[in-house]
Structures are given as C-alpha cells and as structure tokens.
C-alpha positions as CSV (number, residue, x, y, z in Angstrom):
1,M,18.3,-14.0,2.3
2,A,21.8,-14.3,3.7
3,L,22.9,-11.8,1.1
4,L,20.2,-9.6,1.7
5,E,20.8,-9.6,5.6
6,K,24.6,-8.7,4.8
7,A,23.7,-6.0,2.3
8,L,21.3,-4.5,4.9
9,K,24.1,-4.5,7.7
10,S,26.5,-2.7,5.2
11,R,26.2,1.3,5.0
12,G,26.2,1.2,1.1
13,F,22.9,-0.3,0.5
14,G,20.4,1.5,-1.6
15,S,16.8,1.4,-2.8
16,Y,17.0,-1.9,-4.4
17,T,18.3,-3.6,-1.4
18,L,15.3,-2.2,0.6
19,Q,12.8,-3.3,-2.0
20,A,14.3,-6.8,-1.9
21,A,14.0,-6.7,1.8
22,I,10.3,-5.6,1.6
23,A,9.5,-8.6,-1.1
24,A,11.6,-11.1,1.2
25,V,9.3,-10.1,4.3
26,H,6.3,-10.8,2.1
27,A,7.9,-14.0,0.7
28,E,8.6,-15.5,4.1
29,A,5.3,-15.0,5.5
30,E,2.9,-18.1,5.5
31,S,0.0,-15.7,5.2
32,V,-1.0,-12.0,5.2
33,A,-1.9,-12.1,9.0
34,L,1.5,-13.6,9.7
35,T,3.5,-11.0,7.9
36,D,5.9,-8.9,9.8
37,W,4.0,-5.6,9.1
38,R,6.2,-3.7,11.6
39,Q,9.2,-4.6,9.8
40,I,7.8,-3.8,6.4
41,V,6.5,-0.3,7.7
42,A,10.1,0.2,8.8
43,L,11.6,-0.7,5.7
44,Y,9.2,1.7,3.8
45,G,10.5,4.2,6.1
46,R,14.1,3.9,5.2
47,L,13.2,3.6,1.5
48,I,11.4,7.0,1.7
49,R,14.6,8.5,3.3
50,I,16.7,7.5,0.4
51,Q,14.3,7.5,-2.5
52,P,11.1,9.5,-1.5
53,S,8.2,9.1,-4.0
54,P,4.4,9.4,-3.3
55,V,4.0,5.8,-4.5
56,V,6.4,4.5,-1.9
57,E,4.6,6.8,0.7
58,L,1.2,5.0,-0.6
59,N,2.8,1.6,0.0
60,R,3.9,2.6,3.3
61,A,0.4,3.8,4.2
62,V,-1.0,0.2,3.3
63,A,1.6,-1.4,5.4
64,V,0.6,1.0,8.2
65,A,-2.9,0.0,7.7
66,M,-2.0,-3.7,7.8
67,R,0.1,-3.2,11.2
68,D,-2.3,-0.4,12.8
69,G,-5.6,-0.9,11.2
70,P,-7.7,0.6,8.6
71,E,-8.2,4.0,10.2
72,A,-4.4,4.7,10.5
73,G,-3.9,3.5,6.9
74,L,-6.7,5.9,5.8
75,A,-5.3,8.9,7.4
76,H,-1.8,8.2,5.7
77,I,-3.6,7.5,2.3
78,D,-5.4,10.8,2.8
79,A,-2.3,12.7,3.5
80,V,-0.7,11.3,0.3
81,L,-3.8,12.3,-1.8
82,E,-3.8,15.6,-0.3
83,D,-0.3,16.2,-2.0
84,G,-2.0,15.9,-5.2
85,E,0.6,13.9,-7.2
86,L,-1.6,10.7,-7.0
87,A,-4.9,12.3,-7.4
88,N,-5.3,10.2,-10.7
89,Y,-3.6,7.1,-9.7
90,Y,-6.2,4.6,-9.5
91,L,-4.2,2.5,-6.9
92,A,-4.4,5.3,-4.5
93,H,-8.2,5.6,-4.7
94,S,-8.3,1.7,-4.8
95,A,-6.3,1.5,-1.3
96,R,-8.7,4.3,0.1
97,A,-11.7,2.2,-0.9
98,D,-10.4,-0.9,0.7
99,M,-9.8,1.2,4.0
100,Y,-13.3,2.2,3.9
101,R,-14.6,-1.2,3.0
102,R,-12.6,-2.6,6.1
103,L,-14.2,0.1,8.2
104,G,-17.7,-0.5,7.2
105,R,-18.0,2.9,5.6
106,T,-19.7,1.5,2.4
107,A,-20.9,4.8,0.9
108,E,-17.3,5.9,0.9
109,A,-15.9,2.9,-0.2
110,R,-18.2,2.8,-3.3
111,S,-17.2,6.3,-4.2
112,S,-13.5,5.6,-3.8
113,Y,-13.9,2.3,-5.9
114,E,-15.7,4.3,-8.6
115,K,-12.9,7.0,-8.9
116,A,-10.4,4.1,-9.0
117,L,-12.6,2.4,-12.0
118,A,-12.8,5.7,-13.8
119,L,-9.1,6.0,-13.8
120,T,-8.0,2.7,-15.0
121,Q,-8.4,1.2,-18.5
122,Q,-6.8,-2.2,-17.5
123,E,-9.5,-4.8,-18.0
124,P,-8.4,-7.1,-15.2
125,E,-8.3,-3.9,-12.6
126,R,-11.6,-2.8,-13.9
127,Q,-13.0,-6.2,-13.3
128,F,-11.5,-6.5,-9.8
129,L,-12.8,-2.9,-8.9
130,Q,-16.4,-3.8,-10.5
131,K,-16.4,-6.9,-8.4
132,R,-15.5,-4.9,-5.2
133,I,-18.4,-2.5,-5.8
134,R,-20.8,-5.1,-6.4
135,E,-19.8,-7.0,-3.0
136,L,-20.6,-3.7,-1.1
137,K,-23.7,-3.9,0.7
C-alpha cells in the first residue's frame, strides 16, 4: 500500500498503478457497503483519461451505481451500450440487468439477463445468469 500511495503521488504513474489502486480500495474494504465507492469512481475517471476503453467505462458505471444508486448507474451503462462496442459483451447486459433488478423493474431485468445469457458460453456464468432469472419474481 505504501508503494502504491507513493506511485500515485508521482507524475509518472500509468494504467497499471490505477488498476492496482482500484484493487487496493476493494481489498481494504470490510464489505461492499463499506467500500469507498467515491474513490473508486475517481480512480476510474483517471484511468479513462489515460487508457480509455468501453470496458473501463462500464466498470466506472458500475462503481457510479454503487456510489449514487442503480438509476445513475443504469444511465451510464445505457450510454456505454449506445456506443455499440459492448453490444455483444455479456457483462454489459448483466450489469444492466442488475441495475433493473435493484430498481424492481423485473421485466427489463429478465430481458437483460436473457440477453447476457445468450451472449456467453461459459458454464459458470450461464449458471449464475440462469439463477438470477429464476430469482426474479
């Protein structure tokens, strides 16, 4: 942690340092609820500036949802999906489904989970998504 803090204070840090910082914030948290989501959102913002990618944008959107609520996260996820690069990325649709689920919008959650399910062939992910679909009431 001391080395990471030193690296972040220097001007020459890069994307790996930011990714390590994000991982460190997660690792230090005793629970999801006690995670410093404000800091994670800020770190993702810095990461986007030096290594922009739709996946980093998606990760930031999930962190925004954890900080500001699912409605805010959903708006960011929808913006990422509108760009089209992640249209066939099951994790984008799974994240979107989770926002809908948290908002109690069951039909939209189910549709997004089913889209995510159709886009993945990995059995553990398929089982997880099928379980989430079954849990929707």
